MIMI-547844 format. One record per residue: chain; residue in one letter; z, y, x of N, C-alpha, C in turn. Coordinates in Angstrom, 1 decimal. Atoms other than C-alpha are relative to their C-alpha. Layout:
<node 'A' 'A' <Z Y X> <Z Y X> <Z Y X>>;
...
// end
This chain:
<node 'A' 'M' <0.7 -0.9 1.1> <11.7 -2.3 14.6> <1.1 -0.2 -1.2>>;
<node 'A' 'K' <-1.2 -0.1 1.1> <13.9 -1.1 11.6> <-0.8 -0.2 -1.3>>;
<node 'A' 'I' <0.5 0.3 1.3> <13.4 -2.0 8.0> <0.8 0.7 -0.9>>;
<node 'A' 'T' <-0.7 -0.6 1.2> <14.2 -0.1 5.1> <-0.4 -0.4 -1.4>>;
<node 'A' 'T' <0.8 0.5 1.4> <14.1 -1.4 1.7> <-0.2 1.0 -1.1>>;
<node 'A' 'V' <0.0 -0.7 1.2> <12.9 0.0 -1.4> <0.3 -0.5 -1.4>>;
<node 'A' 'D' <-0.6 0.7 1.5> <13.3 -0.5 -5.2> <-0.8 -1.0 -0.5>>;
<node 'A' 'I' <0.7 1.4 0.6> <10.9 -3.2 -5.5> <0.2 -1.0 1.1>>;
<node 'A' 'P' <-0.5 1.1 -0.6> <12.2 -6.5 -4.3> <-1.2 -0.4 0.9>>;
<node 'A' 'G' <0.9 0.5 -1.0> <10.3 -7.7 -1.0> <-0.7 1.1 0.7>>;
<node 'A' 'A' <0.9 -1.1 -0.7> <8.4 -4.3 -0.3> <1.1 0.6 1.0>>;
<node 'A' 'A' <-0.7 -0.6 -1.1> <9.7 -2.5 2.7> <-0.7 1.1 0.8>>;
<node 'A' 'I' <0.3 -0.8 -0.6> <9.3 0.5 4.8> <0.5 -0.4 1.7>>;
<node 'A' 'L' <-0.4 0.4 -1.3> <8.9 -0.5 8.6> <-0.2 1.1 0.9>>;
<node 'A' 'E' <0.1 -0.8 -0.9> <9.7 1.7 11.4> <0.0 -0.5 1.5>>;
<node 'A' 'P' <0.2 0.7 -1.1> <8.4 0.5 14.9> <0.8 1.0 0.9>>;
<node 'A' 'R' <-0.9 -0.6 -0.8> <10.4 1.4 18.0> <-1.2 0.7 0.9>>;
<node 'A' 'V' <1.2 -0.6 -0.6> <8.0 4.0 19.7> <0.8 0.6 1.4>>;
<node 'A' 'F' <-0.2 -0.4 -1.2> <8.0 4.7 23.4> <-0.9 1.1 0.3>>;
<node 'A' 'S' <0.7 -1.0 -0.4> <7.0 8.1 24.4> <0.5 0.6 1.2>>;
<node 'A' 'D' <-0.2 -0.7 -1.3> <6.6 10.1 27.5> <-1.2 0.9 0.3>>;
<node 'A' 'E' <1.1 -1.0 -0.1> <4.2 12.7 29.1> <-1.3 -0.5 -0.2>>;
<node 'A' 'R' <1.3 0.5 0.2> <1.3 10.3 28.9> <-0.2 0.0 -1.3>>;
<node 'A' 'G' <0.4 0.5 1.5> <1.6 9.7 25.1> <1.1 -0.9 -0.4>>;
<node 'A' 'F' <-0.9 1.0 0.7> <3.1 6.9 23.2> <-0.4 -1.5 0.0>>;
<node 'A' 'F' <0.3 1.5 0.2> <3.3 3.0 22.8> <0.8 -0.4 -1.0>>;
<node 'A' 'F' <-1.0 0.7 0.8> <4.6 0.9 20.2> <-0.9 -1.2 -0.6>>;
<node 'A' 'E' <0.7 1.4 0.5> <3.9 -2.7 18.9> <-0.1 0.1 -1.6>>;
<node 'A' 'S' <0.1 -0.1 1.4> <2.4 -2.4 15.6> <-0.1 -1.2 -0.8>>;
<node 'A' 'Y' <-0.1 1.1 0.7> <2.3 -5.9 14.7> <0.6 -1.2 0.9>>;
<node 'A' 'N' <-0.6 1.2 -0.6> <4.4 -9.1 15.9> <0.4 -0.9 -0.8>>;
<node 'A' 'S' <-0.4 0.8 0.9> <4.6 -11.9 13.6> <1.3 -0.7 0.2>>;
<node 'A' 'S' <-1.2 0.7 -0.2> <7.7 -13.3 15.2> <1.2 1.2 -0.3>>;
<node 'A' 'V' <-0.9 -0.7 0.4> <9.5 -9.9 14.9> <0.3 0.2 -1.7>>;
<node 'A' 'L' <-0.2 -0.2 1.6> <8.4 -9.3 11.2> <0.6 -1.5 -0.7>>;
<node 'A' 'A' <-0.3 1.1 0.5> <9.3 -13.0 10.5> <1.8 0.0 0.2>>;
<node 'A' 'G' <-1.6 -0.1 -0.3> <13.1 -12.2 11.9> <0.4 1.1 -1.2>>;
<node 'A' 'L' <-0.5 -0.8 1.1> <12.9 -9.5 9.1> <-0.2 -0.4 -1.3>>;
<node 'A' 'G' <0.4 0.6 1.1> <11.8 -11.9 6.5> <-1.5 0.1 -0.6>>;
<node 'A' 'I' <1.3 -0.2 0.2> <8.3 -11.0 6.5> <-1.0 -1.1 0.5>>;
<node 'A' 'E' <0.4 1.0 -0.3> <6.6 -14.3 6.9> <-1.7 -0.4 -0.2>>;
<node 'A' 'D' <1.2 0.1 0.5> <3.0 -13.6 5.5> <-1.1 -0.5 1.3>>;
<node 'A' 'N' <1.1 0.3 -0.8> <-0.2 -15.1 7.4> <-1.1 0.9 -0.3>>;
<node 'A' 'F' <1.1 -1.2 0.3> <-2.3 -11.9 7.5> <-1.6 -0.7 0.7>>;
<node 'A' 'V' <1.1 0.5 -0.2> <-5.9 -13.0 7.5> <-1.3 0.9 0.3>>;
<node 'A' 'Q' <1.0 -0.9 0.1> <-7.9 -9.8 7.3> <0.6 1.3 0.2>>;
<node 'A' 'D' <-0.5 -1.4 -0.4> <-7.7 -6.4 8.9> <-1.0 0.9 -0.8>>;
<node 'A' 'N' <0.6 -0.9 0.6> <-9.1 -3.4 6.8> <0.2 1.5 0.6>>;
<node 'A' 'H' <-0.2 -1.7 -0.6> <-9.8 0.4 8.0> <-0.8 0.7 -1.0>>;
<node 'A' 'S' <0.6 -1.1 0.7> <-10.6 3.2 5.6> <0.1 1.4 0.6>>;
<node 'A' 'L' <0.2 -1.5 -0.4> <-11.6 6.8 6.1> <0.2 0.7 -1.4>>;
<node 'A' 'S' <0.3 -0.8 1.2> <-11.0 9.2 3.0> <0.4 1.4 0.5>>;
<node 'A' 'C' <-0.1 -1.4 0.1> <-10.9 12.9 2.4> <1.0 0.3 -0.7>>;
<node 'A' 'R' <-1.4 -0.6 0.8> <-8.1 15.1 1.1> <-0.2 -0.2 -1.6>>;
<node 'A' 'R' <-0.2 0.3 1.5> <-7.3 14.3 -2.7> <-0.7 -1.3 -0.3>>;
<node 'A' 'V' <0.7 1.5 0.4> <-9.4 10.8 -2.5> <1.5 -0.8 -0.3>>;
<node 'A' 'L' <-1.0 1.2 0.5> <-6.9 8.4 -4.5> <-0.8 -1.1 -0.3>>;
<node 'A' 'R' <0.6 1.2 -0.1> <-7.7 5.1 -4.0> <1.0 -1.0 -0.8>>;
<node 'A' 'G' <-0.7 0.9 0.5> <-6.3 2.4 -6.5> <0.3 0.3 -1.6>>;
<node 'A' 'L' <-0.9 1.0 -0.2> <-4.3 1.1 -8.2> <-0.4 -1.3 0.2>>;
<node 'A' 'H' <0.7 1.4 -0.1> <-5.9 -2.3 -6.9> <0.9 -1.1 0.3>>;
<node 'A' 'Y' <-0.5 1.3 -0.1> <-4.9 -5.9 -7.1> <-0.9 -1.1 -0.3>>;
<node 'A' 'Q' <0.8 1.1 0.4> <-6.1 -9.3 -7.4> <0.9 -0.9 -0.9>>;
<node 'A' 'V' <-0.7 0.8 0.7> <-5.2 -11.7 -10.0> <0.3 -1.4 0.3>>;
<node 'A' 'K' <0.1 1.4 -0.9> <-5.9 -14.8 -7.9> <-0.1 0.6 1.3>>;
<node 'A' 'N' <0.0 -0.2 -1.5> <-5.7 -14.9 -4.1> <0.5 1.3 0.0>>;
<node 'A' 'C' <-0.7 -1.3 -0.1> <-3.1 -12.1 -4.3> <0.2 0.2 1.3>>;
<node 'A' 'Q' <0.0 -0.5 -1.5> <-2.7 -10.2 -1.1> <1.3 0.8 0.2>>;
<node 'A' 'A' <-1.0 -0.7 -0.7> <0.3 -9.1 0.7> <-0.6 1.0 0.9>>;
<node 'A' 'K' <0.6 -1.1 -1.0> <-0.5 -5.9 2.8> <1.0 0.6 0.7>>;
<node 'A' 'L' <-0.9 -0.9 -1.3> <0.8 -4.2 6.0> <-0.7 1.1 0.1>>;
<node 'A' 'L' <1.1 -1.1 -0.1> <-0.5 -0.6 6.0> <0.6 1.1 0.9>>;
<node 'A' 'R' <-0.5 -1.2 -0.8> <-0.1 2.2 8.5> <-1.4 1.1 0.0>>;
<node 'A' 'V' <1.0 -1.0 -0.2> <-2.2 5.5 9.2> <-0.1 0.3 1.4>>;
<node 'A' 'V' <0.4 -0.5 -1.4> <-3.7 6.3 12.4> <-0.6 1.5 0.1>>;
<node 'A' 'R' <0.5 -1.1 0.1> <-5.1 9.5 11.5> <0.4 0.7 -1.4>>;
<node 'A' 'G' <-0.4 -0.6 1.3> <-3.8 12.0 8.7> <1.4 -0.5 -0.5>>;
<node 'A' 'E' <-0.9 0.4 1.0> <-1.5 11.5 5.9> <-0.4 -0.4 -1.3>>;
<node 'A' 'I' <0.2 0.4 1.3> <-1.2 9.6 2.7> <1.4 -0.1 -0.7>>;
<node 'A' 'F' <-0.9 0.4 0.9> <1.0 9.1 -0.1> <-0.4 -1.4 -0.6>>;
<node 'A' 'D' <0.4 1.4 0.2> <1.2 5.3 -0.4> <1.0 -0.6 -1.2>>;
<node 'A' 'V' <-0.8 0.4 1.1> <2.3 3.6 -3.6> <-0.1 -1.5 -0.3>>;
<node 'A' 'A' <-0.1 1.4 0.2> <3.1 -0.1 -4.6> <0.6 -0.1 -1.4>>;
<node 'A' 'V' <-0.4 0.1 1.3> <3.5 -1.3 -8.4> <0.4 -1.3 -0.1>>;
<node 'A' 'D' <-0.5 1.6 0.4> <5.5 -4.6 -9.3> <-0.7 -0.5 -1.0>>;
<node 'A' 'L' <0.7 0.7 1.2> <3.2 -6.6 -11.5> <0.6 -1.3 -0.1>>;
<node 'A' 'R' <-0.3 1.2 0.2> <5.3 -9.7 -11.0> <1.3 0.0 -1.3>>;
<node 'A' 'R' <-1.0 -0.2 1.2> <6.7 -10.3 -14.5> <1.4 -0.6 0.0>>;
<node 'A' 'S' <-1.3 0.8 -0.4> <9.6 -12.5 -13.1> <1.1 1.2 0.9>>;
<node 'A' 'S' <-0.8 -0.9 -0.9> <10.8 -9.3 -11.0> <1.0 1.0 -0.7>>;
<node 'A' 'P' <-0.6 -1.0 0.7> <13.5 -7.2 -11.8> <-0.4 1.4 -0.1>>;
<node 'A' 'A' <0.6 -1.2 -0.1> <11.4 -4.3 -10.8> <-1.5 -0.1 -0.6>>;
<node 'A' 'F' <1.3 0.1 0.4> <8.6 -5.3 -12.9> <-0.4 1.3 -0.9>>;
<node 'A' 'G' <0.6 -1.2 0.5> <6.3 -2.2 -13.9> <0.6 1.2 0.8>>;
<node 'A' 'R' <-0.5 -1.0 -0.8> <8.2 0.0 -11.4> <-0.9 0.2 1.3>>;
<node 'A' 'W' <0.7 -0.3 -1.1> <6.7 1.9 -8.6> <0.7 0.4 1.2>>;
<node 'A' 'S' <-0.7 -0.6 -1.0> <7.7 2.9 -5.3> <-1.0 0.6 1.2>>;
<node 'A' 'G' <0.9 -0.7 -0.6> <5.9 5.5 -2.9> <0.7 0.3 1.5>>;
<node 'A' 'V' <-0.6 -0.3 -0.9> <6.2 6.4 0.6> <-1.2 0.8 0.8>>;
<node 'A' 'R' <1.1 -0.9 -0.9> <4.5 9.2 3.0> <-0.2 -0.8 1.3>>;
<node 'A' 'L' <0.3 0.9 -1.3> <2.7 7.2 5.9> <-1.0 1.2 0.7>>;
<node 'A' 'S' <1.0 -0.8 -0.8> <1.0 9.3 8.6> <0.2 -0.3 1.5>>;
<node 'A' 'A' <0.4 0.4 -1.3> <-0.2 9.1 12.1> <1.3 0.5 0.9>>;
<node 'A' 'A' <-1.0 -0.5 -0.8> <2.6 11.3 13.2> <1.5 -0.6 -0.3>>;
<node 'A' 'N' <-1.5 0.7 0.1> <5.7 9.3 11.6> <0.1 -1.4 0.2>>;
<node 'A' 'K' <0.2 1.3 -0.2> <4.2 6.0 12.3> <0.6 -1.1 -0.7>>;
<node 'A' 'L' <-0.6 1.1 0.7> <5.8 4.2 9.6> <-1.2 -0.8 -0.7>>;
<node 'A' 'Q' <0.8 1.1 0.5> <4.4 1.2 8.1> <0.6 -0.5 -1.6>>;
<node 'A' 'F' <-0.4 0.3 1.2> <4.5 0.1 4.4> <-0.3 -1.6 -0.3>>;
<node 'A' 'Y' <0.3 1.3 0.3> <4.8 -3.7 3.7> <0.2 -0.2 -1.6>>;
<node 'A' 'I' <0.2 0.1 1.6> <3.6 -4.6 0.0> <-0.3 -1.5 -0.1>>;
<node 'A' 'P' <0.1 1.5 0.1> <4.3 -8.3 -1.0> <-1.1 -0.4 -1.0>>;
<node 'A' 'A' <1.0 0.3 1.0> <1.7 -10.2 -3.0> <0.6 0.1 -1.3>>;
<node 'A' 'G' <-0.4 -0.2 1.4> <1.8 -9.6 -6.6> <0.2 1.5 -0.4>>;
<node 'A' 'L' <-0.2 -1.6 0.4> <1.9 -5.7 -6.6> <-1.3 0.7 0.3>>;
<node 'A' 'A' <1.2 -1.0 0.0> <-0.8 -3.1 -7.2> <0.1 0.8 1.1>>;
<node 'A' 'H' <0.0 -0.9 -1.2> <-1.6 -0.8 -4.2> <-1.1 1.1 -0.5>>;
<node 'A' 'G' <0.8 -1.2 -0.3> <-3.0 2.7 -4.1> <0.6 1.1 1.0>>;
<node 'A' 'F' <-0.5 -1.0 -1.0> <-2.9 5.8 -1.9> <-0.7 1.2 -0.2>>;
<node 'A' 'L' <0.7 -1.2 -0.1> <-3.7 9.5 -2.0> <-0.1 0.7 1.4>>;
<node 'A' 'V' <0.1 -0.6 -1.2> <-4.8 11.4 0.9> <0.6 1.5 -0.1>>;
<node 'A' 'L' <-0.7 -1.3 0.2> <-2.6 14.5 1.6> <-0.6 0.9 1.1>>;
<node 'A' 'S' <0.5 -1.0 -1.1> <-4.4 15.7 4.9> <-1.5 0.1 -0.4>>;
<node 'A' 'D' <1.4 -0.2 0.2> <-8.1 16.9 5.3> <-0.8 -1.4 0.1>>;
<node 'A' 'E' <0.4 1.4 -0.2> <-8.8 13.2 6.4> <1.1 -1.0 0.4>>;
<node 'A' 'A' <-0.9 1.1 -0.4> <-6.8 9.9 6.9> <-0.9 -1.2 0.0>>;
<node 'A' 'E' <0.6 1.4 -0.2> <-7.8 6.7 8.4> <1.3 -0.9 -0.2>>;
<node 'A' 'V' <-1.2 1.0 0.3> <-5.6 3.7 7.0> <-0.6 -1.2 0.7>>;
<node 'A' 'L' <0.0 1.1 -0.8> <-5.4 0.5 8.9> <0.9 -1.0 -1.1>>;
<node 'A' 'Y' <-0.6 1.1 0.6> <-4.3 -2.6 6.8> <-0.2 -1.3 0.1>>;
<node 'A' 'K' <0.2 1.3 -0.2> <-3.6 -6.1 7.2> <0.0 -0.8 -1.7>>;
<node 'A' 'A' <0.0 0.6 1.3> <-4.1 -8.5 4.0> <0.3 -1.5 0.4>>;
<node 'A' 'S' <-0.3 1.4 -0.2> <-2.7 -12.1 3.7> <-1.1 -0.9 -0.8>>;
<node 'A' 'D' <1.1 0.7 0.7> <-5.7 -13.3 1.6> <-1.2 0.8 0.1>>;
<node 'A' 'F' <1.3 -0.5 -0.2> <-9.4 -12.6 1.7> <-0.2 0.8 -1.3>>;
<node 'A' 'Y' <0.7 -0.8 1.1> <-11.0 -10.0 -0.6> <-0.6 -1.0 -0.9>>;
<node 'A' 'A' <0.7 0.6 1.2> <-12.1 -11.5 -3.8> <-0.3 0.9 -1.2>>;
<node 'A' 'P' <0.5 -0.9 0.9> <-14.2 -9.3 -5.8> <0.2 -0.4 -1.4>>;
<node 'A' 'Q' <-0.2 0.5 1.2> <-14.1 -11.5 -8.8> <1.2 0.0 -0.6>>;
<node 'A' 'H' <-1.2 0.1 0.5> <-10.5 -11.6 -9.0> <0.6 1.4 0.0>>;
<node 'A' 'E' <-0.4 -1.2 -0.3> <-10.1 -7.8 -8.2> <0.3 0.7 -1.3>>;
<node 'A' 'R' <-0.5 -0.7 1.4> <-8.3 -5.6 -11.1> <0.5 1.4 0.6>>;
<node 'A' 'C' <-0.3 -1.3 -0.3> <-7.7 -2.0 -11.2> <0.9 0.7 -1.2>>;
<node 'A' 'I' <-0.8 -0.7 1.0> <-4.8 -0.1 -13.1> <-0.2 1.5 0.1>>;
<node 'A' 'L' <0.3 -1.1 -0.3> <-5.4 3.3 -14.0> <1.2 1.1 0.9>>;
<node 'A' 'W' <-1.0 -0.5 -1.1> <-3.6 5.7 -11.3> <0.8 0.8 -0.8>>;
<node 'A' 'N' <-0.7 -1.1 0.7> <-2.3 8.2 -13.9> <0.6 -0.8 -1.4>>;
<node 'A' 'D' <-0.7 0.6 1.2> <-0.9 5.5 -16.5> <1.2 0.6 -0.4>>;
<node 'A' 'P' <-1.2 -0.6 0.4> <1.7 7.2 -18.6> <1.3 -0.9 0.2>>;
<node 'A' 'D' <-1.2 0.8 0.0> <3.8 4.1 -18.7> <0.4 -0.3 1.5>>;
<node 'A' 'L' <-0.7 -0.3 -1.5> <4.2 4.1 -14.8> <0.4 1.0 0.3>>;
<node 'A' 'A' <-0.5 -1.4 -0.3> <4.5 7.7 -14.6> <0.1 0.1 1.6>>;
<node 'A' 'I' <0.1 -0.3 -1.4> <3.8 7.8 -10.9> <0.1 1.4 0.4>>;
<node 'A' 'E' <0.0 -1.3 -0.5> <4.7 11.0 -9.2> <-0.7 0.3 1.1>>;
<node 'A' 'W' <0.8 0.0 -1.1> <1.7 11.5 -7.2> <-0.1 1.6 0.6>>;
<node 'A' 'P' <-0.1 -1.6 -0.5> <2.0 14.7 -4.9> <-1.3 0.6 -0.1>>;
<node 'A' 'L' <1.2 -0.3 0.0> <-1.3 16.0 -6.0> <-0.2 1.5 -0.7>>;
<node 'A' 'E' <0.2 -1.5 0.4> <-2.7 19.6 -6.2> <-1.5 0.0 -0.6>>;
<node 'A' 'G' <1.0 0.4 0.6> <-5.5 19.5 -8.6> <-0.5 -1.2 -0.5>>;
<node 'A' 'A' <0.5 1.4 0.5> <-7.8 16.7 -9.9> <-0.1 -0.8 1.3>>;
<node 'A' 'P' <0.1 0.9 -1.1> <-7.9 13.7 -7.6> <-1.7 -0.4 0.0>>;
<node 'A' 'V' <1.5 0.4 -0.1> <-11.4 12.5 -6.2> <0.2 -1.6 -0.1>>;
<node 'A' 'L' <-0.2 1.3 0.5> <-11.8 8.9 -7.8> <-1.5 -0.6 0.1>>;
<node 'A' 'S' <1.3 0.9 0.1> <-14.6 6.2 -7.5> <0.0 -0.2 -1.4>>;
<node 'A' 'E' <0.3 0.2 1.4> <-16.2 5.2 -10.6> <1.1 -1.2 -0.5>>;
<node 'A' 'K' <-0.8 1.3 0.5> <-14.4 1.8 -10.7> <1.6 0.6 -0.2>>;
<node 'A' 'D' <-1.4 -0.4 0.0> <-10.8 3.6 -10.2> <0.2 0.9 -1.3>>;
<node 'A' 'A' <-0.3 -1.0 1.4> <-11.4 6.3 -13.0> <-0.1 -0.9 -1.2>>;
<node 'A' 'R' <0.1 1.0 1.2> <-12.1 3.3 -15.4> <1.2 -1.1 -0.1>>;
<node 'A' 'G' <-0.8 1.0 -0.2> <-9.0 1.6 -14.4> <0.6 -0.3 -1.3>>;
<node 'A' 'A' <-0.6 0.4 1.2> <-7.0 -0.3 -17.1> <1.4 0.5 -0.3>>;
<node 'A' 'A' <-1.3 -0.4 0.2> <-3.9 0.8 -18.8> <1.0 -1.1 0.4>>;
<node 'A' 'F' <-0.8 1.3 -0.5> <-1.0 -1.2 -17.5> <0.4 -0.7 -1.1>>;
<node 'A' 'K' <-0.4 1.1 1.2> <0.0 -2.5 -21.0> <-1.2 -1.2 -0.4>>;
<node 'A' 'L' <0.9 1.1 0.1> <-3.3 -4.1 -21.1> <-0.7 -0.6 1.1>>;
<node 'A' 'A' <0.5 0.6 -1.1> <-4.0 -5.1 -17.8> <0.1 -1.5 0.3>>;
<node 'A' 'D' <-0.1 1.4 -0.4> <-4.9 -8.5 -16.6> <0.8 -0.2 1.2>>;
<node 'A' 'L' <-1.1 0.1 -1.1> <-1.8 -9.4 -14.4> <-0.1 -1.3 0.6>>;
<node 'A' 'P' <0.1 1.2 -0.8> <-1.6 -12.0 -11.6> <1.2 -0.9 -0.7>>;
<node 'A' 'L' <-1.2 0.9 0.5> <0.5 -15.0 -12.7> <1.2 -0.2 1.1>>;
<node 'A' 'D' <-1.1 0.1 -1.1> <4.0 -15.3 -11.0> <0.0 -1.4 0.8>>;
// end
């Protein structure tokens, strides 16, 4: 597996080794030993699977307690996946990083605990699979507004996004209840 670092410490794009032939392809999407060799040693305890339509924007979600590291990949379609560093002690605090993940490119995005996460669907539909290092805790979940001017995320968006009511009411980054380092 090839690892590419991004502007946020600890976050990375993972490119699995894909074996293709006339029958199709095979790749190892998760191997804790291989990831540990790359410095990713989270114990993932929950798998999630979402289906979303074009222009759906989910996020920017995080938990103030029971913070979750995430390992994401797309099995159908394409998304623009974003992580925002919420760790006050990080040199990248308040910065974002984004990557296009698709069924075609088979890239994965590793997001360490303490970051907010969101994605925009670029294809007609997208199915996203992701592992989380802690259990979902709705009482600790928070949301930062997707278009916060201080974050200035460059979403590749044509027209208005499709948002849930919760995501439309996200907090401003300056006022957000952030996790403790």
